DRENDO-1510 file (C-alpha; in Angstrom, 1 decimal, always signed):
<recs>
REC; n; res; u; v; w
REC; 1; UNK; +0.0; +0.1; +0.0 .
REC; 2; UNK; +1.3; +3.4; -0.8 .
REC; 3; UNK; +2.2; +6.0; +1.8 .
REC; 4; UNK; -0.3; +8.5; +0.4 .
REC; 5; UNK; -3.2; +5.9; +0.5 .
REC; 6; UNK; -2.4; +4.8; +4.0 .
REC; 7; UNK; -2.3; +8.5; +5.2 .
REC; 8; UNK; -5.6; +9.0; +3.4 .
REC; 9; UNK; -7.2; +6.0; +5.3 .
REC; 10; UNK; -5.7; +7.1; +8.6 .
REC; 11; UNK; -7.2; +10.8; +7.9 .
REC; 12; UNK; -10.6; +9.4; +6.9 .
REC; 13; UNK; -10.7; +7.2; +10.0 .
REC; 14; UNK; -9.8; +9.9; +12.5 .
REC; 15; UNK; -12.0; +12.5; +10.7 .
REC; 16; UNK; -15.0; +10.2; +11.2 .
REC; 17; UNK; -14.2; +9.9; +14.9 .
REC; 18; UNK; -13.7; +13.6; +15.5 .
REC; 19; UNK; -16.9; +14.3; +13.7 .
REC; 20; UNK; -18.8; +11.8; +15.8 .
REC; 21; UNK; -17.7; +13.9; +18.8 .
REC; 22; UNK; -18.7; +17.2; +17.5 .
REC; 23; UNK; -22.0; +18.8; +17.5 .
REC; 24; UNK; -21.2; +20.1; +14.0 .
REC; 25; UNK; -20.6; +16.8; +12.6 .
REC; 26; UNK; -21.1; +16.7; +8.8 .
REC; 27; UNK; -20.1; +14.2; +5.9 .
REC; 28; UNK; -17.3; +15.7; +3.6 .
REC; 29; UNK; -14.5; +14.4; +1.9 .
REC; 30; UNK; -10.9; +14.6; +3.4 .
REC; 31; UNK; -8.3; +16.0; +1.2 .
REC; 32; UNK; -6.0; +13.1; +0.3 .
REC; 33; UNK; -2.6; +13.0; +1.7 .
REC; 34; UNK; -2.0; +15.8; +4.1 .
REC; 35; UNK; -5.1; +17.4; +5.4 .
REC; 36; UNK; -7.2; +16.5; +8.5 .
REC; 37; UNK; -10.3; +18.4; +9.1 .
REC; 38; UNK; -11.5; +19.1; +12.6 .
REC; 39; UNK; -14.8; +20.8; +13.2 .
REC; 40; UNK; -15.1; +23.0; +16.2 .
REC; 41; UNK; -17.2; +21.2; +19.1 .
REC; 42; UNK; -18.6; +24.5; +20.5 .
REC; 43; UNK; -18.2; +26.4; +24.0 .
REC; 44; UNK; -20.0; +23.5; +25.9 .
REC; 45; UNK; -17.4; +20.8; +25.0 .
REC; 46; UNK; -13.8; +20.5; +26.2 .
REC; 47; UNK; -11.7; +20.0; +23.1 .
REC; 48; UNK; -8.4; +18.8; +24.6 .
REC; 49; UNK; -8.6; +15.3; +23.4 .
REC; 50; UNK; -10.2; +16.2; +20.0 .
REC; 51; UNK; -7.1; +18.4; +19.2 .
REC; 52; UNK; -4.4; +16.2; +20.6 .
REC; 53; UNK; -5.8; +13.2; +18.7 .
REC; 54; UNK; -5.8; +15.1; +15.5 .
REC; 55; UNK; -2.2; +16.3; +15.9 .
REC; 56; UNK; -1.1; +12.9; +17.0 .
REC; 57; UNK; -2.7; +11.2; +14.0 .
REC; 58; UNK; -1.3; +13.5; +11.4 .
REC; 59; UNK; +2.2; +13.6; +13.2 .
REC; 60; UNK; +2.3; +9.7; +13.2 .
REC; 61; UNK; +1.6; +9.8; +9.4 .
REC; 62; UNK; +4.7; +11.9; +8.8 .
REC; 63; UNK; +3.0; +15.3; +9.0 .
REC; 64; UNK; +0.6; +17.5; +7.3 .
REC; 65; UNK; -2.3; +20.0; +8.1 .
REC; 66; UNK; -4.7; +19.9; +10.9 .
REC; 67; UNK; -7.3; +22.2; +9.6 .
REC; 68; UNK; -9.6; +23.6; +12.3 .
REC; 69; UNK; -13.2; +24.6; +11.6 .
REC; 70; UNK; -14.9; +27.9; +12.6 .
REC; 71; UNK; -16.2; +28.1; +16.2 .
REC; 72; UNK; -14.9; +27.3; +19.8 .
REC; 73; UNK; -12.1; +25.0; +20.9 .
REC; 74; UNK; -12.2; +25.3; +24.9 .
REC; 75; UNK; -9.4; +23.9; +26.7 .
REC; 76; UNK; -9.0; +22.7; +30.3 .
REC; 77; UNK; -5.9; +22.7; +32.5 .
REC; 78; UNK; -4.0; +19.4; +33.0 .
REC; 79; UNK; -1.7; +18.1; +35.8 .
REC; 80; UNK; +1.3; +18.6; +33.6 .
REC; 81; UNK; +2.7; +21.7; +31.9 .
REC; 82; UNK; +0.6; +21.7; +28.8 .
REC; 83; UNK; -3.0; +21.0; +27.5 .
REC; 84; UNK; -2.1; +20.2; +23.8 .
REC; 85; UNK; +1.4; +19.5; +22.4 .
REC; 86; UNK; +2.1; +20.6; +18.8 .
REC; 87; UNK; +4.4; +18.1; +17.3 .
REC; 88; UNK; +6.9; +18.1; +14.5 .
REC; 89; UNK; +5.8; +18.6; +10.8 .
REC; 90; UNK; +2.4; +20.0; +12.0 .
REC; 91; UNK; +0.6; +23.0; +10.3 .
REC; 92; UNK; -2.1; +24.0; +12.5 .
REC; 93; UNK; -4.6; +26.1; +10.4 .
REC; 94; UNK; -7.7; +27.8; +11.4 .
REC; 95; UNK; -10.5; +29.7; +9.4 .
REC; 96; UNK; -9.2; +33.2; +10.6 .
REC; 97; UNK; -10.7; +35.0; +13.6 .
REC; 98; UNK; -13.7; +32.6; +13.5 .
REC; 99; UNK; -11.7; +29.7; +14.7 .
REC; 100; UNK; -11.0; +30.4; +18.6 .
REC; 101; UNK; -8.8; +28.3; +20.8 .
REC; 102; UNK; -8.9; +29.3; +24.5 .
REC; 103; UNK; -8.2; +28.3; +28.0 .
REC; 104; UNK; -11.5; +27.9; +30.0 .
REC; 105; UNK; -11.6; +31.3; +31.9 .
REC; 106; UNK; -13.3; +29.5; +34.9 .
REC; 107; UNK; -10.0; +27.6; +35.4 .
REC; 108; UNK; -8.7; +27.9; +39.0 .
REC; 109; UNK; -5.5; +29.8; +39.5 .
REC; 110; UNK; -2.2; +27.9; +39.9 .
REC; 111; UNK; +1.1; +29.5; +40.7 .
REC; 112; UNK; +3.0; +27.4; +38.0 .
REC; 113; UNK; +3.6; +28.5; +34.5 .
REC; 114; UNK; +1.3; +26.8; +31.9 .
REC; 115; UNK; +1.1; +26.1; +28.2 .
REC; 116; UNK; -2.3; +25.4; +26.9 .
REC; 117; UNK; -0.8; +25.0; +23.5 .
REC; 118; UNK; +2.7; +24.1; +23.7 .
REC; 119; UNK; +5.4; +23.6; +20.9 .
REC; 120; UNK; +7.1; +20.4; +21.9 .
REC; 121; UNK; +7.4; +19.5; +25.6 .
REC; 122; UNK; +9.8; +20.4; +28.4 .
REC; 123; UNK; +12.2; +17.7; +27.1 .
REC; 124; UNK; +11.0; +16.6; +23.6 .
REC; 125; UNK; +11.3; +19.3; +20.8 .
REC; 126; UNK; +9.2; +19.8; +17.8 .
REC; 127; UNK; +10.4; +21.1; +14.5 .
REC; 128; UNK; +8.8; +22.3; +11.3 .
REC; 129; UNK; +5.7; +23.7; +12.9 .
REC; 130; UNK; +3.3; +26.3; +11.4 .
REC; 131; UNK; +0.6; +27.9; +13.3 .
REC; 132; UNK; -1.6; +30.1; +11.2 .
REC; 133; UNK; -5.0; +31.8; +10.7 .
REC; 134; UNK; -6.5; +31.3; +14.0 .
REC; 135; UNK; -7.6; +33.2; +17.2 .
REC; 136; UNK; -6.1; +32.2; +20.7 .
REC; 137; UNK; -7.1; +33.5; +24.0 .
REC; 138; UNK; -4.9; +32.6; +27.3 .
REC; 139; UNK; -7.3; +34.3; +29.8 .
REC; 140; UNK; -4.1; +34.9; +31.9 .
REC; 141; UNK; -5.6; +38.0; +33.7 .
REC; 142; UNK; -9.1; +36.3; +34.3 .
REC; 143; UNK; -7.5; +33.2; +35.8 .
REC; 144; UNK; -4.5; +34.9; +37.6 .
REC; 145; UNK; -1.8; +32.7; +39.4 .
REC; 146; UNK; +1.2; +31.7; +37.3 .
REC; 147; UNK; +1.9; +32.8; +33.8 .
REC; 148; UNK; -0.4; +31.4; +31.1 .
REC; 149; UNK; +1.5; +31.4; +27.7 .
REC; 150; UNK; +0.5; +31.6; +24.1 .
REC; 151; UNK; +2.4; +29.4; +21.5 .
REC; 152; UNK; +5.8; +28.8; +23.0 .
REC; 153; UNK; +8.6; +26.3; +23.1 .
REC; 154; UNK; +10.4; +26.0; +26.5 .
REC; 155; UNK; +13.0; +23.3; +27.1 .
REC; 156; UNK; +13.1; +23.1; +30.7 .
REC; 157; UNK; +14.7; +19.9; +31.6 .
REC; 158; UNK; +18.5; +19.2; +32.1 .
REC; 159; UNK; +18.6; +16.7; +29.4 .
REC; 160; UNK; +17.2; +19.1; +26.9 .
REC; 161; UNK; +19.5; +22.1; +27.2 .
REC; 162; UNK; +21.5; +20.8; +24.0 .
REC; 163; UNK; +18.2; +20.4; +22.1 .
REC; 164; UNK; +16.2; +23.0; +20.0 .
REC; 165; UNK; +12.9; +23.6; +18.2 .
REC; 166; UNK; +13.6; +24.6; +14.7 .
REC; 167; UNK; +11.9; +26.1; +11.8 .
REC; 168; UNK; +8.8; +27.5; +13.6 .
REC; 169; UNK; +6.2; +29.8; +12.1 .
REC; 170; UNK; +3.4; +31.7; +13.8 .
REC; 171; UNK; +1.7; +33.9; +11.3 .
REC; 172; UNK; -1.7; +35.6; +10.6 .
REC; 173; UNK; -3.1; +35.1; +14.2 .
REC; 174; UNK; -5.0; +36.9; +16.8 .
REC; 175; UNK; -3.4; +36.3; +20.2 .
REC; 176; UNK; -5.0; +37.8; +23.3 .
REC; 177; UNK; -4.3; +37.7; +27.1 .
REC; 178; UNK; -1.2; +35.4; +27.2 .
REC; 179; UNK; +1.5; +36.2; +29.4 .
REC; 180; UNK; +3.8; +35.9; +26.4 .
REC; 181; UNK; +2.2; +35.5; +23.0 .
REC; 182; UNK; +4.9; +33.6; +21.2 .
REC; 183; UNK; +8.5; +32.6; +22.2 .
REC; 184; UNK; +11.3; +30.0; +22.7 .
REC; 185; UNK; +13.6; +29.7; +25.5 .
REC; 186; UNK; +15.5; +27.2; +27.8 .
REC; 187; UNK; +16.5; +27.4; +31.4 .
REC; 188; UNK; +19.1; +30.4; +31.4 .
REC; 189; UNK; +22.0; +29.7; +33.6 .
REC; 190; UNK; +20.5; +29.3; +37.0 .
REC; 191; UNK; +17.8; +31.9; +37.1 .
REC; 192; UNK; +15.1; +29.6; +36.0 .
REC; 193; UNK; +14.8; +26.2; +37.5 .
REC; 194; UNK; +12.0; +24.3; +35.4 .
REC; 195; UNK; +8.9; +26.2; +36.3 .
REC; 196; UNK; +9.9; +28.7; +39.0 .
REC; 197; UNK; +11.6; +31.9; +39.0 .
REC; 198; UNK; +14.2; +31.9; +41.9 .
REC; 199; UNK; +15.5; +34.9; +43.9 .
REC; 200; UNK; +18.8; +36.6; +42.8 .
REC; 201; UNK; +20.7; +35.2; +45.8 .
REC; 202; UNK; +19.8; +31.7; +45.1 .
REC; 203; UNK; +20.6; +32.2; +41.4 .
REC; 204; UNK; +24.0; +33.5; +42.4 .
REC; 205; UNK; +24.7; +30.4; +44.6 .
REC; 206; UNK; +23.4; +28.1; +42.0 .
REC; 207; UNK; +25.7; +29.7; +39.3 .
REC; 208; UNK; +28.6; +28.9; +41.4 .
REC; 209; UNK; +27.6; +25.2; +41.7 .
REC; 210; UNK; +28.9; +23.2; +38.7 .
REC; 211; UNK; +26.4; +20.3; +39.7 .
REC; 212; UNK; +23.3; +22.7; +39.3 .
REC; 213; UNK; +24.2; +24.6; +36.0 .
REC; 214; UNK; +26.4; +24.4; +32.9 .
REC; 215; UNK; +28.6; +27.5; +32.1 .
REC; 216; UNK; +25.5; +29.1; +30.9 .
REC; 217; UNK; +23.8; +30.1; +27.7 .
REC; 218; UNK; +27.1; +31.2; +26.2 .
REC; 219; UNK; +28.5; +27.8; +26.6 .
REC; 220; UNK; +29.9; +26.6; +23.2 .
REC; 221; UNK; +27.7; +23.4; +23.1 .
REC; 222; UNK; +24.6; +25.5; +23.9 .
REC; 223; UNK; +25.4; +28.2; +21.2 .
REC; 224; UNK; +25.5; +25.3; +18.7 .
REC; 225; UNK; +22.3; +24.1; +19.6 .
REC; 226; UNK; +20.3; +27.3; +19.7 .
REC; 227; UNK; +16.7; +27.5; +18.4 .
REC; 228; UNK; +16.8; +28.2; +14.7 .
REC; 229; UNK; +14.7; +29.9; +12.1 .
REC; 230; UNK; +11.9; +31.4; +14.2 .
REC; 231; UNK; +9.3; +33.5; +12.2 .
REC; 232; UNK; +6.7; +35.4; +13.9 .
REC; 233; UNK; +4.9; +37.8; +11.7 .
REC; 234; UNK; +1.6; +39.4; +10.5 .
REC; 235; UNK; -0.2; +38.8; +14.1 .
REC; 236; UNK; -2.5; +40.9; +16.1 .
REC; 237; UNK; -1.3; +40.7; +19.7 .
REC; 238; UNK; -3.1; +42.2; +22.6 .
REC; 239; UNK; -2.8; +42.4; +26.3 .
REC; 240; UNK; +0.3; +40.4; +27.4 .
REC; 241; UNK; +1.6; +40.5; +30.9 .
REC; 242; UNK; +5.3; +40.1; +30.0 .
REC; 243; UNK; +7.1; +40.1; +26.5 .
REC; 244; UNK; +4.9; +39.9; +23.7 .
REC; 245; UNK; +7.3; +38.0; +21.5 .
REC; 246; UNK; +10.5; +36.5; +23.0 .
REC; 247; UNK; +13.2; +34.8; +21.1 .
REC; 248; UNK; +15.9; +33.4; +23.5 .
REC; 249; UNK; +18.9; +31.4; +22.5 .
REC; 250; UNK; +17.8; +31.8; +18.9 .
REC; 251; UNK; +20.0; +31.8; +15.9 .
REC; 252; UNK; +18.1; +33.1; +13.0 .
REC; 253; UNK; +14.7; +34.8; +13.5 .
REC; 254; UNK; +12.2; +37.3; +12.1 .
REC; 255; UNK; +9.7; +39.3; +14.2 .
REC; 256; UNK; +7.9; +41.3; +11.5 .
REC; 257; UNK; +4.7; +43.1; +10.5 .
REC; 258; UNK; +2.9; +42.4; +14.0 .
REC; 259; UNK; +0.3; +44.9; +15.5 .
REC; 260; UNK; +1.2; +44.7; +19.2 .
REC; 261; UNK; -0.9; +46.7; +21.6 .
REC; 262; UNK; -1.4; +46.9; +25.5 .
REC; 263; UNK; +1.5; +44.6; +26.3 .
REC; 264; UNK; +3.8; +45.1; +29.4 .
REC; 265; UNK; +7.0; +44.6; +27.1 .
REC; 266; UNK; +7.3; +44.5; +23.3 .
REC; 267; UNK; +9.4; +42.1; +21.3 .
REC; 268; UNK; +12.8; +40.7; +23.0 .
REC; 269; UNK; +15.9; +39.0; +22.1 .
REC; 270; UNK; +17.9; +37.5; +24.9 .
REC; 271; UNK; +20.5; +35.0; +26.2 .
REC; 272; UNK; +23.0; +35.1; +23.2 .
REC; 273; UNK; +20.3; +35.4; +20.5 .
REC; 274; UNK; +21.8; +36.4; +17.0 .
REC; 275; UNK; +21.0; +37.0; +13.5 .
REC; 276; UNK; +17.4; +38.2; +14.3 .
REC; 277; UNK; +15.4; +40.9; +12.7 .
REC; 278; UNK; +12.7; +42.9; +14.5 .
REC; 279; UNK; +11.0; +44.7; +11.5 .
REC; 280; UNK; +7.9; +46.8; +10.6 .
REC; 281; UNK; +6.1; +46.2; +13.9 .
REC; 282; UNK; +3.7; +48.6; +15.7 .
REC; 283; UNK; +4.2; +48.3; +19.4 .
REC; 284; UNK; +2.2; +50.1; +22.0 .
REC; 285; UNK; +3.5; +49.1; +25.6 .
REC; 286; UNK; +3.1; +49.8; +29.3 .
REC; 287; UNK; +6.6; +49.2; +30.5 .
REC; 288; UNK; +9.2; +48.7; +27.9 .
REC; 289; UNK; +9.2; +48.6; +24.0 .
REC; 290; UNK; +11.7; +46.6; +22.0 .
REC; 291; UNK; +14.4; +44.9; +24.3 .
REC; 292; UNK; +17.9; +43.9; +23.1 .
REC; 293; UNK; +19.2; +42.0; +26.3 .
REC; 294; UNK; +21.8; +39.7; +27.8 .
REC; 295; UNK; +24.4; +38.5; +25.3 .
REC; 296; UNK; +22.4; +39.2; +22.2 .
REC; 297; UNK; +24.3; +40.2; +19.1 .
REC; 298; UNK; +23.9; +40.7; +15.2 .
REC; 299; UNK; +20.4; +42.1; +15.7 .
REC; 300; UNK; +18.6; +44.3; +13.2 .
REC; 301; UNK; +15.8; +46.7; +14.3 .
REC; 302; UNK; +14.1; +48.5; +11.4 .
REC; 303; UNK; +10.9; +50.2; +10.5 .
REC; 304; UNK; +9.1; +49.9; +13.8 .
REC; 305; UNK; +6.8; +52.4; +15.4 .
REC; 306; UNK; +7.1; +52.2; +19.3 .
REC; 307; UNK; +5.5; +54.1; +21.9 .
REC; 308; UNK; +3.8; +53.8; +25.4 .
REC; 309; UNK; +0.1; +53.3; +25.9 .
REC; 310; UNK; -1.7; +56.6; +26.6 .
REC; 311; UNK; -3.0; +55.3; +29.9 .
REC; 312; UNK; +0.5; +54.9; +31.5 .
REC; 313; UNK; +1.7; +56.6; +34.6 .
REC; 314; UNK; +3.3; +60.1; +33.9 .
REC; 315; UNK; +5.9; +59.3; +36.4 .
REC; 316; UNK; +7.2; +56.2; +34.8 .
REC; 317; UNK; +10.3; +56.0; +32.5 .
REC; 318; UNK; +9.1; +53.6; +29.9 .
REC; 319; UNK; +11.8; +53.4; +27.2 .
REC; 320; UNK; +10.8; +52.5; +23.7 .
REC; 321; UNK; +14.3; +50.9; +23.0 .
REC; 322; UNK; +16.0; +49.2; +25.9 .
REC; 323; UNK; +19.6; +47.6; +25.9 .
REC; 324; UNK; +19.7; +45.7; +29.2 .
REC; 325; UNK; +21.0; +42.6; +31.2 .
REC; 326; UNK; +19.1; +40.2; +33.2 .
REC; 327; UNK; +19.4; +39.8; +37.1 .
REC; 328; UNK; +22.1; +37.1; +36.7 .
REC; 329; UNK; +25.7; +37.4; +38.2 .
REC; 330; UNK; +27.2; +37.4; +34.7 .
REC; 331; UNK; +29.8; +39.5; +32.7 .
REC; 332; UNK; +27.6; +40.3; +29.6 .
REC; 333; UNK; +28.3; +41.8; +26.2 .
REC; 334; UNK; +25.6; +43.2; +23.8 .
REC; 335; UNK; +27.0; +43.9; +20.5 .
REC; 336; UNK; +26.6; +44.5; +16.6 .
REC; 337; UNK; +23.0; +45.9; +16.6 .
REC; 338; UNK; +21.8; +48.2; +13.9 .
REC; 339; UNK; +18.7; +50.3; +14.7 .
REC; 340; UNK; +17.5; +52.1; +11.6 .
REC; 341; UNK; +14.3; +53.8; +10.1 .
REC; 342; UNK; +12.3; +53.6; +13.4 .
REC; 343; UNK; +9.9; +55.8; +15.2 .
REC; 344; UNK; +10.4; +55.9; +18.8 .
REC; 345; UNK; +7.8; +58.2; +20.5 .
REC; 346; UNK; +7.3; +59.0; +24.1 .
REC; 347; UNK; +5.2; +62.1; +24.8 .
REC; 348; UNK; +3.1; +60.4; +27.5 .
REC; 349; UNK; +5.6; +60.4; +30.5 .
REC; 350; UNK; +7.6; +63.3; +32.1 .
REC; 351; UNK; +10.7; +61.4; +31.4 .
REC; 352; UNK; +10.0; +61.2; +27.7 .
REC; 353; UNK; +12.6; +58.4; +27.4 .
REC; 354; UNK; +13.0; +56.7; +23.9 .
REC; 355; UNK; +16.2; +54.8; +24.5 .
REC; 356; UNK; +18.4; +53.8; +27.3 .
REC; 357; UNK; +21.0; +51.4; +28.7 .
REC; 358; UNK; +20.5; +49.5; +32.0 .
REC; 359; UNK; +22.8; +46.9; +33.7 .
REC; 360; UNK; +21.0; +45.4; +36.5 .
REC; 361; UNK; +22.3; +45.5; +39.9 .
REC; 362; UNK; +22.8; +41.5; +40.1 .
REC; 363; UNK; +25.0; +41.7; +36.9 .
REC; 364; UNK; +28.7; +41.9; +37.1 .
REC; 365; UNK; +29.2; +44.1; +34.3 .
REC; 366; UNK; +28.1; +44.7; +30.7 .
REC; 367; UNK; +29.7; +46.1; +27.5 .
REC; 368; UNK; +27.4; +47.5; +24.9 .
REC; 369; UNK; +29.4; +47.8; +21.6 .
REC; 370; UNK; +29.1; +48.1; +18.0 .
REC; 371; UNK; +25.7; +49.7; +18.0 .
REC; 372; UNK; +24.5; +51.9; +15.0 .
REC; 373; UNK; +21.5; +54.1; +15.4 .
REC; 374; UNK; +20.7; +55.7; +12.1 .
REC; 375; UNK; +17.8; +57.3; +10.2 .
REC; 376; UNK; +15.3; +57.0; +13.3 .
REC; 377; UNK; +13.0; +59.5; +14.7 .
REC; 378; UNK; +13.4; +59.8; +18.7 .
REC; 379; UNK; +10.5; +61.8; +19.7 .
REC; 380; UNK; +11.9; +62.2; +23.3 .
REC; 381; UNK; +15.2; +61.8; +25.2 .
REC; 382; UNK; +17.9; +59.5; +24.3 .
REC; 383; UNK; +20.0; +58.2; +27.4 .
REC; 384; UNK; +23.6; +57.3; +26.6 .
REC; 385; UNK; +24.2; +56.4; +30.3 .
REC; 386; UNK; +23.0; +53.9; +32.8 .
REC; 387; UNK; +21.0; +55.3; +35.7 .
REC; 388; UNK; +21.1; +52.1; +37.8 .
REC; 389; UNK; +24.8; +50.8; +37.8 .
REC; 390; UNK; +26.7; +53.2; +35.7 .
REC; 391; UNK; +30.1; +51.8; +37.3 .
REC; 392; UNK; +29.5; +48.4; +35.8 .
REC; 393; UNK; +28.6; +49.5; +32.3 .
REC; 394; UNK; +30.7; +50.3; +29.4 .
REC; 395; UNK; +29.2; +51.9; +26.1 .
REC; 396; UNK; +31.6; +51.9; +23.2 .
REC; 397; UNK; +31.8; +52.1; +19.4 .
REC; 398; UNK; +28.5; +53.7; +18.9 .
REC; 399; UNK; +27.4; +55.6; +15.8 .
REC; 400; UNK; +24.4; +57.8; +16.3 .
REC; 401; UNK; +23.8; +59.3; +12.8 .
REC; 402; UNK; +21.2; +60.9; +10.7 .
REC; 403; UNK; +18.4; +60.8; +13.2 .
REC; 404; UNK; +15.8; +63.3; +14.1 .
REC; 405; UNK; +15.7; +63.8; +17.8 .
REC; 406; UNK; +13.0; +65.9; +19.5 .
REC; 407; UNK; +14.5; +65.6; +22.9 .
REC; 408; UNK; +17.9; +65.7; +24.7 .
REC; 409; UNK; +20.9; +63.5; +24.1 .
REC; 410; UNK; +22.0; +62.6; +27.7 .
REC; 411; UNK; +25.5; +61.4; +28.8 .
REC; 412; UNK; +27.6; +60.8; +31.8 .
REC; 413; UNK; +31.0; +62.0; +32.9 .
REC; 414; UNK; +33.9; +59.5; +32.3 .
REC; 415; UNK; +34.4; +58.8; +35.9 .
REC; 416; UNK; +30.8; +57.9; +36.3 .
REC; 417; UNK; +30.5; +55.5; +33.3 .
REC; 418; UNK; +32.9; +54.5; +30.7 .
REC; 419; UNK; +32.0; +55.7; +27.2 .
REC; 420; UNK; +34.5; +55.7; +24.3 .
REC; 421; UNK; +34.4; +55.9; +20.5 .
REC; 422; UNK; +31.0; +57.5; +20.3 .
REC; 423; UNK; +30.2; +59.3; +17.1 .
REC; 424; UNK; +27.2; +61.7; +17.1 .
REC; 425; UNK; +27.0; +62.8; +13.5 .
REC; 426; UNK; +24.6; +64.4; +11.0 .
REC; 427; UNK; +21.6; +64.5; +13.3 .
REC; 428; UNK; +18.7; +67.1; +13.3 .
REC; 429; UNK; +18.6; +68.1; +17.1 .
REC; 430; UNK; +15.4; +70.0; +17.8 .
REC; 431; UNK; +15.5; +70.4; +21.5 .
REC; 432; UNK; +15.2; +74.2; +22.5 .
REC; 433; UNK; +18.2; +75.5; +24.6 .
REC; 434; UNK; +21.5; +73.8; +25.2 .
REC; 435; UNK; +22.3; +70.1; +24.9 .
REC; 436; UNK; +24.9; +69.3; +27.5 .
REC; 437; UNK; +27.8; +66.9; +26.7 .
REC; 438; UNK; +29.1; +65.5; +29.9 .
REC; 439; UNK; +31.3; +62.6; +28.4 .
REC; 440; UNK; +34.7; +62.5; +27.1 .
REC; 441; UNK; +36.5; +61.5; +24.0 .
REC; 442; UNK; +33.3; +61.8; +21.8 .
REC; 443; UNK; +33.0; +63.1; +18.3 .
REC; 444; UNK; +30.2; +65.5; +17.7 .
REC; 445; UNK; +30.1; +66.4; +14.1 .
REC; 446; UNK; +27.9; +67.8; +11.3 .
REC; 447; UNK; +24.9; +68.2; +13.7 .
REC; 448; UNK; +22.2; +70.8; +13.2 .
REC; 449; UNK; +20.9; +72.3; +16.5 .
REC; 450; UNK; +17.8; +73.9; +15.1 .
REC; 451; UNK; +16.5; +75.6; +18.3 .
REC; 452; UNK; +19.6; +75.5; +20.5 .
REC; 453; UNK; +23.2; +74.8; +20.8 .
REC; 454; UNK; +25.9; +72.5; +22.5 .
REC; 455; UNK; +27.6; +72.9; +25.9 .
REC; 456; UNK; +30.7; +70.9; +26.7 .
REC; 457; UNK; +30.4; +70.5; +30.5 .
REC; 458; UNK; +33.3; +71.1; +33.1 .
REC; 459; UNK; +35.5; +67.9; +33.4 .
REC; 460; UNK; +34.5; +66.7; +29.8 .
REC; 461; UNK; +37.8; +66.1; +28.2 .
REC; 462; UNK; +39.3; +65.7; +24.5 .
REC; 463; UNK; +36.0; +65.9; +22.7 .
REC; 464; UNK; +35.9; +66.8; +18.9 .
REC; 465; UNK; +33.2; +69.3; +18.1 .
REC; 466; UNK; +33.3; +70.2; +14.4 .
REC; 467; UNK; +31.1; +71.4; +11.4 .
REC; 468; UNK; +28.0; +71.8; +13.7 .
REC; 469; UNK; +25.3; +74.4; +13.0 .
REC; 470; UNK; +23.7; +76.0; +16.1 .
REC; 471; UNK; +21.2; +78.5; +16.9 .
REC; 472; UNK; +23.5; +80.2; +19.3 .
REC; 473; UNK; +27.3; +79.8; +20.1 .
REC; 474; UNK; +28.6; +76.7; +21.4 .
REC; 475; UNK; +29.8; +77.0; +25.0 .
REC; 476; UNK; +33.0; +75.1; +26.1 .
REC; 477; UNK; +33.7; +74.5; +29.5 .
REC; 478; UNK; +35.5; +71.3; +29.2 .
REC; 479; UNK; +39.2; +70.3; +28.7 .
REC; 480; UNK; +41.2; +69.9; +25.5 .
REC; 481; UNK; +38.2; +70.1; +23.4 .
REC; 482; UNK; +38.9; +70.5; +19.7 .
REC; 483; UNK; +36.4; +73.0; +18.3 .
REC; 484; UNK; +36.6; +73.7; +14.5 .
REC; 485; UNK; +34.3; +74.6; +11.6 .
REC; 486; UNK; +31.2; +75.3; +13.6 .
REC; 487; UNK; +28.6; +77.9; +12.5 .
REC; 488; UNK; +25.9; +79.8; +14.2 .
REC; 489; UNK; +22.7; +80.0; +12.2 .
REC; 490; UNK; +21.2; +83.2; +11.4 .
REC; 491; UNK; +17.6; +83.8; +12.1 .
REC; 492; UNK; +15.3; +84.1; +9.2 .
REC; 493; UNK; +13.2; +87.1; +9.2 .
REC; 494; UNK; +9.5; +86.6; +8.8 .
REC; 495; UNK; +8.3; +88.3; +5.7 .
</recs>
């Protein structure tokens, strides 16, 4: 018997079983070979077994499409981590918004993280998965307790640290009220032990115990077994209690063309992720926008519009673009990041912070280097300093060029925070009054201060200030400043 005929018979058999369980049962042919149709059982039926049996049957036949009908697929919470496991070579496809998968909102709260729809398990990965054209609601806020996730692959177990889930796509979905809509991660160093987040002091002790943890996400073996080719695009994501999308330990990813609204944090790359594009997303957040964090490198952020929700506290900082570490006792490096063509807007808060660097107090140090920010609109302040632990932070080899900046460019003295090889070039700086340069060894060239000027602070040393156009004369209170070719713009008289 041919493989196609065998699969067709399997599909026909399971479809008849599934239809017999559904109030919407109907007789219709099954597409031969690769498609299994699953009508929605409705809001009065728990769909756990229905979904898992369909996925298992198609996976056992070598893979194919599980085609979900319009209507409700209500899930219950199981004793383990997940309700439904999406296995390798499965395309889970709905009928658009009309296909609704959701965790029963009457589920009792539980302190443990939970995955109603999990990609693989804690120790067995899944590959070549597509989730598309459906609606998902986690009911995280309604249920409370621990985190209720969206479509996530998390390899928690010790034996799974050198495994990965590869070639995963989530597209054209509506994802509501999950702690994290889409993501992949492993247990990062000692911070996460299976399902629980442990205190910083316990993490530090665990990180020094070779029996409890490997050398971390930067271990060569783990770098070689990162998640690969994750694509999350063209989704509508609303109301997430943590990162909307998180790619952790991921080599090769795309987060693109998503509309992300009312989330605590926007997209994030973390734990040594690399070769990831964050492109053309609209992000409205309540705490942070796009996060480039903890060892990530070779990241491109382009064409995004990022700003806080209007309802946020006016006293909050709320950076649109955040470079940061995790609360782990590590020496970190974030490098080779290109940020271009974005609009970062923060007019809702008193701080009006659009970009900043933060090294957490638990971190040993962090170097932020090889970062290019070009062709962006920063509708607010840009903080080239670390307000939390400046002494553990180094910012170097940064190009800030050809941007439109409505707020201040803020810097720290060299004795407070190390910054070197910083080039501020060709920007349109629209803040009224003086912009103060506190740092040393910067190059400030070819900028246009439309409504103000530049002031070199006392103690700032060996800065090169040249070919700038200002509305009033530059003030130099620094040491060994090179001032050359700067012009004061004449005021244009109204006709």
